[in-house]
C-alpha positions in Angstrom: -38.0 0.3 -6.0 -37.5 2.9 -3.0 -35.0 3.0 -0.8 -37.4 1.8 2.2 -38.5 -1.2 -0.4 -35.3 -2.2 -0.1 -34.4 -2.0 3.2 -37.7 -4.3 3.9 -36.6 -6.8 1.4 -33.2 -6.8 3.3 -34.7 -7.1 6.7 -36.9 -10.0 5.6 -34.1 -12.1 4.3 -32.8 -15.2 6.7 -30.1 -15.3 8.2 -27.9 -17.2 6.0 -29.2 -14.9 2.9 -27.8 -11.7 5.3 -24.6 -13.3 5.6 -24.8 -13.7 1.6 -25.8 -10.3 1.1 -23.0 -9.1 3.6 -20.3 -10.9 1.3 -21.9 -9.1 -1.7 -21.5 -5.6 0.0 -17.8 -6.3 0.7 -17.6 -7.0 -2.9 -19.0 -3.9 -4.2 -17.0 -2.0 -1.4 -13.7 -3.5 -3.1 -14.6 -1.3 -6.5 -13.3 1.6 -4.6 -9.8 0.1 -4.7 -7.6 0.5 -7.5 -7.5 0.1 -10.7 -11.3 0.9 -10.9 -11.8 3.7 -7.6 -15.2 3.8 -8.3 -15.4 5.6 -4.6 -19.3 6.3 -5.1 -20.0 2.7 -5.9 -18.1 1.7 -2.8 -19.7 3.9 -0.5 -22.9 2.3 -1.7 -21.4 -1.0 -0.7 -20.4 0.5 2.5 -23.7 1.8 3.1 -25.4 -1.6 2.7 -22.7 -3.6 5.3 -23.3 -1.2 7.9 -27.3 -1.6 7.2 -26.7 -5.0 7.6 -24.6 -4.6 10.9 -27.8 -2.5 12.1 -30.0 -5.6 11.6 -27.7 -7.7 14.2 -29.1 -8.1 17.5 -26.3 -10.3 19.4 -22.3 -10.4 19.4 -22.1 -13.3 17.2 -24.6 -12.4 14.5 -22.8 -8.8 14.1 -19.1 -10.9 14.1 -20.2 -13.2 11.2 -21.7 -10.1 9.5 -18.5 -8.2 9.6 -16.4 -11.7 8.7 -18.7 -12.0 6.0 -18.2 -8.4 4.4 -14.7 -9.0 5.1 -14.5 -12.1 3.0 -16.4 -10.6 0.1 -13.8 -7.3 0.1 -10.8 -9.2 0.3 -11.5 -11.5 -2.6 -12.8 -8.8 -4.7 -9.3 -6.6 -3.8 -6.6 -9.5 -3.2 -7.2 -11.7 -6.4 -3.5 -10.8 -7.2 -2.0 -12.3 -4.5 -2.6 -15.8 -6.4 0.1 -14.1 -9.2 3.1 -15.2 -7.3 2.1 -18.9 -7.2 1.7 -18.9 -10.8 5.2 -18.0 -12.0 6.4 -21.4 -11.3 2.7 -22.9 -12.2 3.9 -26.6 -12.1 5.5 -26.5 -8.7 3.4 -23.8 -6.9 0.1 -23.1 -9.1 -2.2 -25.2 -7.1 -1.6 -23.2 -3.9 -3.0 -20.1 -5.8 -6.5 -20.5 -4.6 -5.9 -21.9 -1.2 -3.9 -18.8 -0.5 -6.5 -16.5 -2.2 -9.2 -17.9 -0.1 -7.2 -18.4 3.3 -5.9 -14.9 3.1 -9.2 -13.3 2.6 -10.8 -15.4 5.8 -7.9 -14.6 7.8 -8.0 -11.1 6.9 -11.8 -10.7 7.5 -11.2 -11.9 11.1 -10.1 -8.3 11.8 -13.6 -7.0 10.3 -15.5 -9.5 12.5 -13.6 -8.5 15.8 -14.9 -4.9 14.8 -18.4 -5.8 14.2 -18.8 -8.0 17.1 -17.1 -5.4 19.5 -19.5 -2.6 18.4 -22.2 -4.7 19.1 -21.4 -6.2 22.3 -20.5 -2.7 23.6 -23.4 -0.7 22.2 -26.8 -0.8 21.0 -29.2 1.4 18.9 -27.9 4.5 16.7 -24.6 4.6 19.2 -23.4 1.2 17.8 -24.0 2.1 14.3 -21.7 5.0 15.0 -19.4 2.8 17.5 -18.9 0.5 14.2 -16.9 3.3 12.7 -14.4 3.2 15.7 -13.9 -0.3 16.4 -13.6 -1.2 12.8 -10.8 1.2 12.1 -9.4 -0.2 15.0 -9.3 -3.7 14.0 -7.9 -2.5 10.9 -5.1 -0.9 13.0 -4.2 -4.4 14.6 -4.5 -5.6 11.1 -1.3 -2.8 10.1 0.5 -4.3 13.4 -0.2 -8.0 14.2 2.2 -10.7 13.0 4.1 -8.0 11.3 1.1 -6.6 9.9 -0.4 -6.0 6.3 -2.2 -3.0 6.0 -3.2 -3.5 2.1 -6.4 -2.1 1.3 -7.8 0.2 3.7 -10.4 1.8 3.2 -9.1 5.4 2.8 -7.1 4.2 -0.1 -10.5 4.3 -2.3 -10.0 8.4 -1.8 -7.0 8.3 -3.6 -7.4 10.9 -6.8 -10.8 12.2 -5.4 -9.6 14.7 -4.0 -10.8 13.6 -0.3 -7.2 11.8 0.0 -5.8 15.2 1.1 -7.6 14.5 4.4 -5.0 12.2 5.1 -2.4 15.0 5.6 -4.3 15.5 8.7 -5.4 12.4 10.2 -3.6 9.7 7.8 -5.1 6.5 6.6 -6.8 5.1 9.6 -8.5 8.6 10.6 -9.4 8.8 6.9 -10.9 5.1 7.0 -12.9 6.1 10.0 -14.3 9.4 8.6 -15.1 7.2 5.6 -17.3 4.9 7.8 -18.6 7.3 9.8 -20.0 9.2 6.6 -22.1 6.0 5.9 -23.1 5.4 9.3 -24.8 8.8 9.3 -26.7 7.8 6.1 -28.0 4.4 7.9 -28.7 6.2 11.2 -30.5 9.3 10.1 -31.7 8.5 6.5 -32.6 10.7 3.5 -31.6 14.3 4.7 -28.6 13.6 6.2 -27.7 11.5 2.7 -28.2 15.0 1.0 -26.1 16.9 3.4 -23.5 14.0 3.6 -23.4 14.2 -0.3 -23.1 18.0 -0.4 -20.2 17.9 2.2 -18.4 15.0 0.3 -18.5 16.9 -2.9 -17.2 20.0 -1.3 -14.1 18.0 0.4 -13.5 16.7 -3.3 -13.5 20.2 -4.7 -11.3 21.5 -2.2 -8.8 18.7 -2.7 -8.9 18.7 -6.5 -8.4 22.4 -6.3 -5.6 22.3 -3.8 -2.5 24.2 -5.2 0.3 21.6 -6.6 3.5 22.3 -4.9 6.6 23.6 -7.1 9.5 21.5 -8.8 12.9 21.5 -7.9 15.5 22.3 -10.1 16.9 18.7 -10.0 16.4 15.7 -12.5 16.0 12.1 -11.6 16.0 9.5 -14.5 13.6 6.4 -13.7 14.4 3.2 -15.3 12.1 0.4 -15.8 13.6 -3.0 -17.6 10.2 -4.5 -18.1 11.7 -8.2 -16.7 8.9 -10.6 -16.6 9.5 -12.4 -13.2 9.5 -16.2 -14.9 12.3 -14.9 -17.0 14.0 -12.8 -14.4 16.7 -15.0 -13.2 17.0 -17.1 -16.0 20.7 -17.3 -16.6 20.3 -16.9 -20.3 18.4 -13.7 -19.9 19.8 -12.1 -16.8 22.4 -10.4 -19.1 20.2 -9.2 -21.3 17.9 -7.5 -18.6 21.0 -6.0 -17.0 22.3 -4.8 -20.8 18.7 -3.0 -21.1 19.1 -1.1 -17.8 22.4 0.1 -19.0 21.4 1.0 -22.3 18.1 3.0 -20.8 20.7 4.8 -18.4 23.1 5.8 -21.5 19.9 7.5 -23.3 20.5 11.2 -24.1 19.3 13.7 -21.8 16.0 15.9 -22.5 17.2 19.0 -23.9 15.0 20.6 -21.9 15.6 19.5 -18.6 19.2 18.7 -18.9 21.2 15.9 -17.6 19.9 13.4 -14.6 21.2 14.2 -11.2 20.5 10.6 -10.4 19.8 7.4 -12.4 17.1 4.7 -10.5 16.7 1.1 -11.0 14.4 -1.1 -9.6 14.4 -3.7 -6.8 17.1 -6.6 -7.5 18.0 -5.1 -10.9 21.5 -6.2 -10.7 21.9 -9.6 -11.1 25.2 -10.2 -8.6 26.0 -10.1 -5.3 27.3 -6.7 -4.0 30.3 -8.2 -3.0 31.2 -9.3 -6.4 29.9 -6.3 -8.4 33.1 -4.1 -9.0 33.1 -4.7 -12.7 29.1 -3.8 -13.3 29.2 -1.0 -11.5 32.1 0.3 -13.3 30.0 -0.3 -16.3 27.0 1.2 -14.8 28.7 4.4 -14.0 29.8 4.5 -17.8 26.4 4.3 -18.8 24.7 6.8 -16.2 27.3 9.5 -16.4 25.8 10.1 -12.7 25.3 8.6 -9.4 22.9 5.7 -9.9 20.7 3.9 -7.0 20.1 0.2 -7.9 18.5 -2.6 -6.1 21.0 -5.5 -5.3 21.4 -8.3 -2.8 24.2 -8.8 -0.6 25.9 -11.1 1.9 24.6 -10.9 5.5 25.3 -12.6 8.7 23.0 -15.8 8.4 21.7 -15.2 4.9 21.3 -12.6 2.1 19.9 -9.1 2.2 17.8 -7.3 -0.2 19.4 -4.0 -0.5 19.5 -0.7 -2.2 23.1 1.1 -2.7 24.5 3.9 -4.6 27.1 3.7 -7.1 29.1 6.5 -7.7 29.7 8.4 -11.0 33.2 6.9 -10.7 32.2 3.3 -10.1 32.5 3.1 -6.5 29.8 2.2 -4.0 28.1 4.9 -1.7 25.3 4.2 1.0 23.8 0.9 1.1 20.3 0.2 2.6 19.1 -3.3 3.7 15.5 -4.0 3.5 14.2 -4.4 7.1 10.4 -5.4 6.7 10.4 -8.5 4.9 7.5 -10.4 3.2 6.5 -13.3 5.4 6.1 -16.8 2.9 7.8 -14.4 0.4 11.3 -13.5 1.5 11.2 -15.8 4.6 9.2 -18.4 6.2 8.2 -18.1 9.5 9.5 -20.7 12.1 13.0 -19.9 11.2 15.7 -22.9 11.5 12.8 -25.2 11.8 11.3 -24.4 8.4 14.8 -24.2 6.8 15.1 -28.1 8.1 11.7 -29.0 6.4 13.1 -27.4 2.9 10.2 -24.7 3.3 11.6 -21.2 1.4 10.0 -17.7 0.6 8.4 -17.5 -3.0 10.6 -14.4 -3.5 14.0 -16.1 -2.2 16.7 -16.6 -5.2 19.2 -17.2 -3.0 20.2 -20.0 -0.7 19.3 -19.4 3.0 16.9 -17.0 2.5 16.7 -13.5 3.4 18.0 -11.4 6.5 16.3 -8.3 7.8 18.3 -4.9 7.8 18.8 -3.0 11.1 16.0 -0.4 10.3 14.7 2.8 8.7 17.7 5.1 7.5 17.6 8.5 5.9 20.5 9.2 3.6 22.5 12.2 1.6 22.1 12.3 -1.9 24.2 15.6 -2.2 22.2 18.0 -4.6 19.4 16.0 -4.2 18.9 16.4 -0.8 18.3 13.5 1.9 16.0 10.7 1.2 14.3 7.8 2.7 15.2 4.7 1.2 12.1 2.1 1.1 12.1 -1.4 -0.8 8.8 -2.8 -1.9 6.1 -3.3 0.3 8.0 -1.5 3.5 5.9 1.5 2.0 2.7 -0.1 2.9 3.4 0.5 6.5 3.2 3.9 8.1 5.2 2.7 10.9 8.2 2.2 8.5 7.6 5.6 7.0 7.3 7.2 10.9 10.3 5.2 11.8 12.7 7.6 9.6 15.3 8.9 12.2 14.9 12.5 10.4 12.6 14.5 8.0 14.2 13.5 4.7 13.3 15.8 1.5 11.8 13.0 -0.6 11.0 9.2 -0.3 12.4 6.5 -2.8 10.9 3.5 -3.3 12.3 0.3 -5.6 10.3 -2.4 -5.9 9.6 -5.8 -8.3 5.9 -5.7 -8.9 6.3 -8.3 -11.4 5.3 -10.8 -8.9 1.9 -9.4 -8.6 0.6 -9.4 -12.5 -0.9 -6.3 -13.8 -4.4 -6.2 -13.1 -4.7 -4.9 -9.6 -1.5 -5.5 -7.2 0.6 -3.1 -9.0 -2.2 -0.3 -9.2 -3.1 -0.8 -5.7 0.8 -0.4 -4.9 1.0 2.8 -6.4 -2.3 4.2 -4.6 -0.4 3.3 -1.3 2.7 5.1 -2.5 0.4 8.4 -3.5 -0.9 8.2 0.0 2.5 8.2 1.7 3.1 11.3 -0.2 0.4 13.0 1.1 0.6 12.1 4.6 4.0 13.2 5.0 4.0 16.2 2.8 6.6 14.5 0.8 7.4 13.7 -3.1 8.0 10.0 -3.8 9.6 8.4 -6.4 8.9 4.6 -7.1 10.8 2.7 -9.9 9.4 -0.7 -10.6 10.6 -3.5 -12.3 7.8 -3.9 -14.6 5.8 -1.0 -13.9 4.4 1.4 -12.6 6.9 3.4 -12.1 6.3 7.2 -11.1 7.4 10.4 -10.0 4.7 11.7 -7.2 4.3 15.1 -5.8 3.5 15.8 -2.3 0.0 16.0 -2.6 -0.1 12.5 -4.2 -0.4 13.6 -7.7 1.3 11.8 -10.6 3.7 14.2 -12.3 5.0 11.6 -14.5 4.8 7.5 -15.1 6.2 4.6 -17.1 3.0 2.6 -17.3 3.0 -1.2 -16.9 4.9 -3.8 -19.2 7.2 -1.2 -21.0 11.2 -1.0 -21.1 11.6 2.4 -20.8 13.1 5.5 -18.9 11.6 9.3 -17.8 13.5 12.2 -16.8 11.3 14.2 -14.5 12.0 17.2 -12.1 11.8 16.1 -8.4 8.7 18.0 -6.8 9.4 20.2 -3.9 8.2 18.8 -0.2 5.4 20.9 1.9 5.8 21.8 5.5 5.4 19.2 7.8 2.1 17.8 7.8 -0.2 17.6 11.2 -0.4 13.6 10.9 3.4 13.7 10.3 3.6 15.5 13.5 1.4 13.3 15.4 1.8 9.9 14.0 -0.6 6.6 14.1 -0.4 6.5 17.8 -2.0 9.6 18.8 -5.2 8.7 15.9 -5.7 5.4 17.6 -5.7 6.8 21.3 -8.6 9.2 20.0 -10.5 6.4 18.7 -10.3 4.2 21.5 -11.4 7.1 23.7 -14.1 8.3 21.4 -15.2 4.2 21.6 -15.3 4.2 25.5 -17.2 7.5 25.5 -19.4 6.3 23.3 -20.3 3.1 25.0 -20.7 4.8 28.1 -23.5 6.8 26.5 -25.2 4.1 25.0 -25.5 2.2 28.3 -27.0 5.4 29.7 -29.4 6.7 27.1 -30.1 3.6 24.7 
């Protein structure tokens, strides 16, 4: 069957069947995200979604199409969101399918907005290209509104494909816009453009793959992954076992080639005591590691508890402490504050009474010979604005996380892909240490130097990669990209109304 025949069949579908086709196209697009990373397949789905948009003739029809594409996409990529509800299946398991469907439908509203605005403002080919701009701007809203949730941006399907290196110039939103524009040109101009676009994409991929890898420093980090299943992590009969396992992994002999580690890193909430009552634990950690150890721990705040990262010095004393400031809504706290507390509502990740309290914001700390580091806890790393908020440029980024909440099929892999993108955007190496995996050292081009796979209790000694010079995107940030997209959308709207 020819492409023209496929287009004719789609055009002949009833409105309801077109919406069904839109859902399917979104699901196909989702195959480009981790762990599959099927970029060519995902781009076929994206072309189909844009073609379905081109068939709409009203704002309402376009918005319905965009929402349907979004529902399919987020159902395919966000199914891992059900995993936290099954940690205590008897109490919260029934919520899982509702959370999955409601999240997909809610996030899809942003896509419906992008599609609707493009159709309301433009017609003809201008609308097809305008969609790339309005869709990306709607994605930007998704990353900021209601604390934001920019998970699964279209840019992330390029991770590992070479084209991800473009993010060093335009960031994830700029790369998302370029991805849509590539597929929009196929829809607007047909077969000849398809060949030209394919050649251009292959050239970009080759350039990205052949880019020179940054050199490593002389400093060694040891990642410790204790592999504590979430349903066992806070079991009073097992917390001591996991703590002992982390100490044992920290105490393993140094690599004969690399030498002793300059710092040992444990994952999020890996110490099962409050910081204020951990003097003996810190002495034990120091003896086991024989080097400064970065740990995940909880501590008291002013109105609740804080999810923190701290340094235990080689003599057992405490160094700097960082408090997570971008908390997970419905996970670490329930929106509604005191009213929610009076109703007995708590977040899924809260293990201390009173819930979690946000820290003061991004900070950069000195780790001596290892240089300066930007600490991030769990999903703070998915926010470009949280990384950009660093008060000064560090030598590397450190993320500790507990991805045990999200199973082992998709969530941790997608989280890792976003860590790789942050490295590319900023030209900085990223070290991420996860409770159950995937722990990895990522160089400043987003390439994995070494990793500990999912579901394994292990450690790795790895040389810390060097940083690259400040990237263009790190200089410009998101807001310049947003202004450029908005300006281009306005100019295209004027052109469309004058000439289309």
